[in-house]
VOLOPA-595790 format. One record per residue (C-alpha): x, z, y; residue number from 0; chain; residue in three letters. Coordinates in Angstrom, 1 decimal, always signed. Last residue first. Example, Ala and Ser with C-alpha at 12.3 -4.5 7.8 and 13.67 -1.06 7.14 Angstrom:
REC      c1      c3      c2    n  chain  res
REC   +13.7    +7.1    -1.1    1      A  Ser
REC   +12.3    +7.8    -4.5    0      A  Ala
END
This chain:
REC      c1      c3      c2    n  chain  res
REC   -19.6  -115.7   +58.7  240      A  Unk
REC   -21.7  -114.7   +55.7  239      A  Unk
REC   -20.8  -117.8   +53.8  238      A  Unk
REC   -17.1  -117.1   +54.0  237      A  Unk
REC   -17.6  -113.6   +52.6  236      A  Unk
REC   -19.8  -114.9   +49.8  235      A  Unk
REC   -17.2  -117.5   +49.0  234      A  Unk
REC   -14.4  -114.9   +48.8  233      A  Unk
REC   -16.6  -112.6   +46.7  232      A  Unk
REC   -17.4  -115.4   +44.3  231      A  Unk
REC   -13.8  -116.4   +43.9  230      A  Unk
REC   -12.8  -112.8   +43.1  229      A  Unk
REC   -15.7  -112.5   +40.6  228      A  Unk
REC   -14.7  -115.8   +38.9  227      A  Unk
REC   -11.0  -114.7   +38.6  226      A  Unk
REC   -12.1  -111.4   +37.1  225      A  Unk
REC   -14.6  -113.1   +34.8  224      A  Unk
REC   -12.0  -115.6   +33.5  223      A  Unk
REC    -9.4  -112.8   +32.9  222      A  Unk
REC   -11.7  -110.5   +31.0  221      A  Unk
REC   -10.9  -112.0   +27.6  220      A  Unk
REC    -7.1  -111.4   +28.2  219      A  Unk
REC    -7.5  -107.7   +29.1  218      A  Unk
REC    -9.3  -106.5   +26.0  217      A  Unk
REC    -7.3  -108.9   +23.9  216      A  Unk
REC    -3.9  -107.3   +24.9  215      A  Unk
REC    -1.7  -110.1   +26.3  214      A  Unk
REC    +0.7  -112.2   +24.2  213      A  Unk
REC    -1.4  -111.1   +21.2  212      A  Unk
REC    -1.8  -114.6   +19.8  211      A  Unk
REC    -5.5  -114.2   +19.6  210      A  Unk
REC    -5.8  -112.9   +23.2  209      A  Unk
REC    -3.8  -115.9   +24.5  208      A  Unk
REC    -6.1  -118.3   +22.7  207      A  Unk
REC    -9.1  -116.5   +24.3  206      A  Unk
REC    -7.4  -116.7   +27.7  205      A  Unk
REC    -7.0  -120.4   +27.4  204      A  Unk
REC   -10.6  -121.1   +26.3  203      A  Unk
REC   -11.9  -118.8   +29.1  202      A  Unk
REC    -9.6  -120.6   +31.6  201      A  Unk
REC   -11.1  -123.9   +30.6  200      A  Unk
REC   -14.6  -122.5   +30.6  199      A  Unk
REC   -14.1  -121.2   +34.2  198      A  Unk
REC   -12.5  -124.5   +35.3  197      A  Unk
REC   -15.6  -126.4   +34.2  196      A  Unk
REC   -17.9  -123.9   +35.9  195      A  Unk
REC   -15.8  -124.2   +39.1  194      A  Unk
REC   -15.9  -128.0   +39.1  193      A  Unk
REC   -19.7  -128.0   +38.6  192      A  Unk
REC   -20.1  -125.5   +41.4  191      A  Unk
REC   -17.9  -127.6   +43.7  190      A  Unk
REC   -20.1  -130.6   +43.1  189      A  Unk
REC   -23.2  -128.6   +43.9  188      A  Unk
REC   -21.6  -127.2   +47.1  187      A  Unk
REC   -20.6  -130.7   +48.2  186      A  Unk
REC   -24.1  -131.8   +47.8  185      A  Unk
REC   -25.3  -128.8   +49.8  184      A  Unk
REC   -22.9  -129.6   +52.5  183      A  Unk
REC   -24.1  -133.1   +52.7  182      A  Unk
REC   -27.7  -131.9   +52.8  181      A  Unk
REC   -27.0  -129.5   +55.7  180      A  Unk
REC   -27.0  -125.8   +56.3  179      A  Unk
REC   -25.4  -124.7   +53.0  178      A  Unk
REC   -26.8  -121.8   +51.0  177      A  Unk
REC   -26.2  -123.4   +47.6  176      A  Unk
REC   -22.4  -122.7   +47.7  175      A  Unk
REC   -23.0  -119.1   +48.7  174      A  Unk
REC   -25.4  -118.5   +45.8  173      A  Unk
REC   -23.5  -120.4   +43.2  172      A  Unk
REC   -20.4  -118.3   +43.0  171      A  Unk
REC   -22.2  -114.9   +42.6  170      A  Unk
REC   -24.7  -116.6   +40.2  169      A  Unk
REC   -21.9  -118.1   +38.1  168      A  Unk
REC   -20.2  -114.6   +37.9  167      A  Unk
REC   -23.5  -113.0   +36.9  166      A  Unk
REC   -24.1  -115.6   +34.2  165      A  Unk
REC   -20.5  -115.1   +33.0  164      A  Unk
REC   -21.3  -111.5   +32.1  163      A  Unk
REC   -23.0  -112.8   +28.9  162      A  Unk
REC   -19.5  -114.2   +27.9  161      A  Unk
REC   -17.6  -110.9   +28.7  160      A  Unk
REC   -19.6  -108.6   +26.4  159      A  Unk
REC   -19.6  -110.4   +23.1  158      A  Unk
REC   -16.2  -111.7   +24.2  157      A  Unk
REC   -14.9  -108.2   +23.6  156      A  Unk
REC   -15.7  -108.3   +19.9  155      A  Unk
REC   -14.5  -111.9   +19.3  154      A  Unk
REC   -11.1  -111.1   +21.0  153      A  Unk
REC   -10.8  -107.9   +18.9  152      A  Unk
REC   -11.5  -109.9   +15.7  151      A  Unk
REC    -8.8  -112.4   +16.6  150      A  Unk
REC    -6.3  -109.8   +17.6  149      A  Unk
REC    -6.7  -107.8   +14.4  148      A  Unk
REC    -3.3  -108.2   +12.9  147      A  Unk
REC    -3.1  -106.1    +9.7  146      A  Unk
REC    -1.5  -102.7    +9.6  145      A  Unk
REC    -3.7  -101.6    +6.6  144      A  Unk
REC    -5.3   -98.9    +8.8  143      A  Unk
REC    -5.7  -101.6   +11.4  142      A  Unk
REC    -7.7  -103.7    +9.0  141      A  Unk
REC   -10.2  -101.0    +8.4  140      A  Unk
REC   -10.7  -100.2   +12.1  139      A  Unk
REC   -11.1  -103.9   +13.0  138      A  Unk
REC   -13.7  -104.3   +10.1  137      A  Unk
REC   -15.7  -101.4   +11.3  136      A  Unk
REC   -15.7  -102.5   +15.0  135      A  Unk
REC   -16.6  -106.1   +14.0  134      A  Unk
REC   -19.5  -104.8   +11.8  133      A  Unk
REC   -20.9  -102.8   +14.7  132      A  Unk
REC   -20.6  -105.8   +17.0  131      A  Unk
REC   -22.4  -108.0   +14.5  130      A  Unk
REC   -20.4  -110.4   +12.3  129      A  Unk
REC   -21.1  -114.1   +12.0  128      A  Unk
REC   -18.6  -115.0   +14.8  127      A  Unk
REC   -15.8  -113.2   +13.0  126      A  Unk
REC   -16.4  -115.3    +9.8  125      A  Unk
REC   -18.3  -113.6    +7.0  124      A  Unk
REC   -17.5  -112.8    +3.4  123      A  Unk
REC   -20.5  -112.4    +1.1  122      A  Unk
REC   -20.0  -115.8    -0.6  121      A  Unk
REC   -16.4  -114.9    -1.6  120      A  Unk
REC   -17.4  -111.6    -3.2  119      A  Unk
REC   -20.4  -113.2    -4.9  118      A  Unk
REC   -18.2  -115.8    -6.6  117      A  Unk
REC   -15.7  -113.2    -7.6  116      A  Unk
REC   -18.4  -111.0    -9.2  115      A  Unk
REC   -19.7  -107.9    -7.4  114      A  Unk
REC   -20.4  -104.8    -9.6  113      A  Unk
REC   -18.2  -102.4    -7.7  112      A  Unk
REC   -16.7   -99.2    -9.0  111      A  Unk
REC   -13.1  -100.4    -9.4  110      A  Unk
REC   -12.1   -99.3   -12.9  109      A  Unk
REC    -8.7   -97.6   -13.2  108      A  Unk
REC    -5.3   -98.6   -14.3  107      A  Unk
REC    -1.8   -97.2   -13.8  106      A  Unk
REC    -2.7   -94.1   -11.8  105      A  Unk
REC    -1.1   -91.9    -9.2  104      A  Unk
REC    -2.6   -88.6    -7.9  103      A  Unk
REC    -2.6   -87.1    -4.4  102      A  Unk
REC    -4.5   -84.1    -3.2  101      A  Unk
REC    -5.1   -82.8    +0.4  100      A  Unk
REC    -5.1   -85.8    +2.6   99      A  Unk
REC    -6.2   -85.0    +6.2   98      A  Unk
REC    -9.2   -86.2    +8.2   97      A  Unk
REC   -11.1   -83.0    +7.9   96      A  Unk
REC   -10.7   -83.2    +4.1   95      A  Unk
REC    -9.5   -86.3    +2.2   94      A  Unk
REC    -8.9   -86.6    -1.5   93      A  Unk
REC    -6.3   -89.3    -2.2   92      A  Unk
REC    -5.9   -91.6    -5.2   91      A  Unk
REC    -2.9   -93.8    -5.7   90      A  Unk
REC    -2.6   -97.2    -7.4   89      A  Unk
REC    -0.7   -99.3    -9.9   88      A  Unk
REC    -3.6  -101.5   -11.2   87      A  Unk
REC    -7.3  -101.5   -10.3   86      A  Unk
REC    -9.7  -103.1   -12.8   85      A  Unk
REC   -12.7  -105.1   -11.7   84      A  Unk
REC   -15.5  -105.5   -14.3   83      A  Unk
REC   -17.5  -108.1   -16.3   82      A  Unk
REC   -15.5  -111.3   -16.5   81      A  Unk
REC   -12.1  -109.6   -16.8   80      A  Unk
REC   -11.4  -109.4   -13.0   79      A  Unk
REC    -8.1  -108.0   -11.9   78      A  Unk
REC    -7.4  -105.6    -9.0   77      A  Unk
REC    -4.0  -105.4    -7.2   76      A  Unk
REC    -1.4  -103.1    -5.7   75      A  Unk
REC    -3.9  -100.2    -5.5   74      A  Unk
REC    -5.2   -97.8    -2.9   73      A  Unk
REC    -7.9   -95.1    -3.4   72      A  Unk
REC    -9.4   -93.0    -0.7   71      A  Unk
REC   -12.0   -90.2    -0.9   70      A  Unk
REC   -13.9   -88.2    +1.7   69      A  Unk
REC   -13.9   -90.5    +4.8   68      A  Unk
REC   -16.5   -89.3    +7.3   67      A  Unk
REC   -20.0   -90.7    +7.5   66      A  Unk
REC   -21.7   -87.3    +7.7   65      A  Unk
REC   -23.1   -87.7    +4.1   64      A  Unk
REC   -19.6   -88.3    +2.8   63      A  Unk
REC   -17.7   -91.6    +2.7   62      A  Unk
REC   -15.7   -93.3    +0.0   61      A  Unk
REC   -12.9   -95.6    +1.1   60      A  Unk
REC   -11.3   -98.2    -1.1   59      A  Unk
REC    -8.0  -100.0    -0.3   58      A  Unk
REC    -6.7  -102.9    -2.3   57      A  Unk
REC    -3.6  -105.0    -1.5   56      A  Unk
REC    -4.3  -107.9    -3.8   55      A  Unk
REC    -7.5  -109.2    -5.4   54      A  Unk
REC    -7.4  -111.1    -8.7   53      A  Unk
REC    -9.2  -114.0   -10.3   52      A  Unk
REC    -5.7  -115.6   -11.0   51      A  Unk
REC    -6.8  -119.0    -9.8   50      A  Unk
REC    -9.2  -117.6    -7.1   49      A  Unk
REC    -6.6  -115.4    -5.5   48      A  Unk
REC    -8.4  -112.8    -3.2   47      A  Unk
REC    -6.1  -111.5    -0.5   46      A  Unk
REC    -5.7  -108.4    +1.8   45      A  Unk
REC    -8.4  -106.5    +0.0   44      A  Unk
REC   -10.8  -103.9    +1.5   43      A  Unk
REC   -13.4  -101.9    -0.2   42      A  Unk
REC   -16.0   -99.7    +1.6   41      A  Unk
REC   -18.2   -97.1    +0.0   40      A  Unk
REC   -21.2   -95.1    +1.1   39      A  Unk
REC   -21.9   -96.7    +4.5   38      A  Unk
REC   -25.1   -95.4    +6.0   37      A  Unk
REC   -28.2   -97.5    +6.8   36      A  Unk
REC   -30.2   -95.8    +4.0   35      A  Unk
REC   -27.6   -96.8    +1.4   34      A  Unk
REC   -24.7   -99.2    +2.2   33      A  Unk
REC   -22.0  -100.4    -0.2   32      A  Unk
REC   -19.6  -102.6    +1.7   31      A  Unk
REC   -17.1  -105.2    +0.6   30      A  Unk
REC   -14.4  -106.6    +2.8   29      A  Unk
REC   -11.9  -109.4    +1.8   28      A  Unk
REC    -9.1  -110.1    +4.3   27      A  Unk
REC    -7.8  -113.4    +3.0   26      A  Unk
REC    -9.6  -116.0    +0.9   25      A  Unk
REC    -9.0  -118.0    -2.2   24      A  Unk
REC   -12.0  -120.3    -3.0   23      A  Unk
REC   -15.1  -119.7    -5.1   22      A  Unk
REC   -16.7  -122.9    -6.6   21      A  Unk
REC   -20.2  -123.8    -5.3   20      A  Unk
REC   -19.3  -126.2    -2.5   19      A  Unk
REC   -22.2  -128.6    -2.4   18      A  Unk
REC   -21.3  -129.8    +1.1   17      A  Unk
REC   -24.9  -129.8    +2.2   16      A  Unk
REC   -26.4  -126.9    +0.2   15      A  Unk
REC   -23.5  -124.5    -0.3   14      A  Unk
REC   -21.3  -124.8    +2.8   13      A  Unk
REC   -23.7  -126.1    +5.4   12      A  Unk
REC   -26.6  -124.0    +4.3   11      A  Unk
REC   -24.4  -120.9    +4.0   10      A  Unk
REC   -22.7  -121.5    +7.3    9      A  Unk
REC   -26.0  -121.9    +9.1    8      A  Unk
REC   -27.4  -118.7    +7.6    7      A  Unk
REC   -24.3  -116.8    +8.7    6      A  Unk
REC   -24.4  -118.2   +12.2    5      A  Unk
REC   -28.1  -117.3   +12.5    4      A  Unk
REC   -27.3  -113.7   +11.4    3      A  Unk
REC   -24.5  -113.5   +14.0    2      A  Unk
REC   -26.9  -114.9   +16.7    1      A  Unk
REC   -29.8  -112.5   +15.9    0      A  Unk
END
């Protein structure tokens, strides 16, 4: 629900309020052809250049009925002639049991998508607009192209760690709220506010670290919760004395 709402908000802001109707150059273009909730074809491009109306670094995956890759095409670039996309300087692979069996080069070939440049740009989503399933798919695709996926991984893992923050706050808040006197309770409330502020400061910092890759995203996004859980257990132990 939240990713869908983010997408709707971005569309209203971008196309209705700001009146931005012209396509713009973008990186990491992903197009999906889905039938009966199963991916049939997936196209990835490293870059779309609006001035040249071309996509660069193309990779197209066709999937079989079991959801496994059956056919792969890669190309240096794809050009738009107003009606169709044409691939240039590419290679075709037939895949069986995860291994390439046949390989054939081509100079030009039609890219089997009917999406115009304007539609392509409009269909692209920001990481926060993707569902967890879409994030996993996009990470997997980009990793096959040796593209940095730290930002997407951080977004994916935060879909789990952020909801867990409520448990951390509860663990910290209970011992601070169970103070015997009014003054102690007031101090406990003030301490809770400070801890929550520090939690979000650490979360922002750890998210930035995850995106740079200094620490693996899976570890980095869990740092605030780990610190919060340790602090909560210490406070619970003190309160039980």
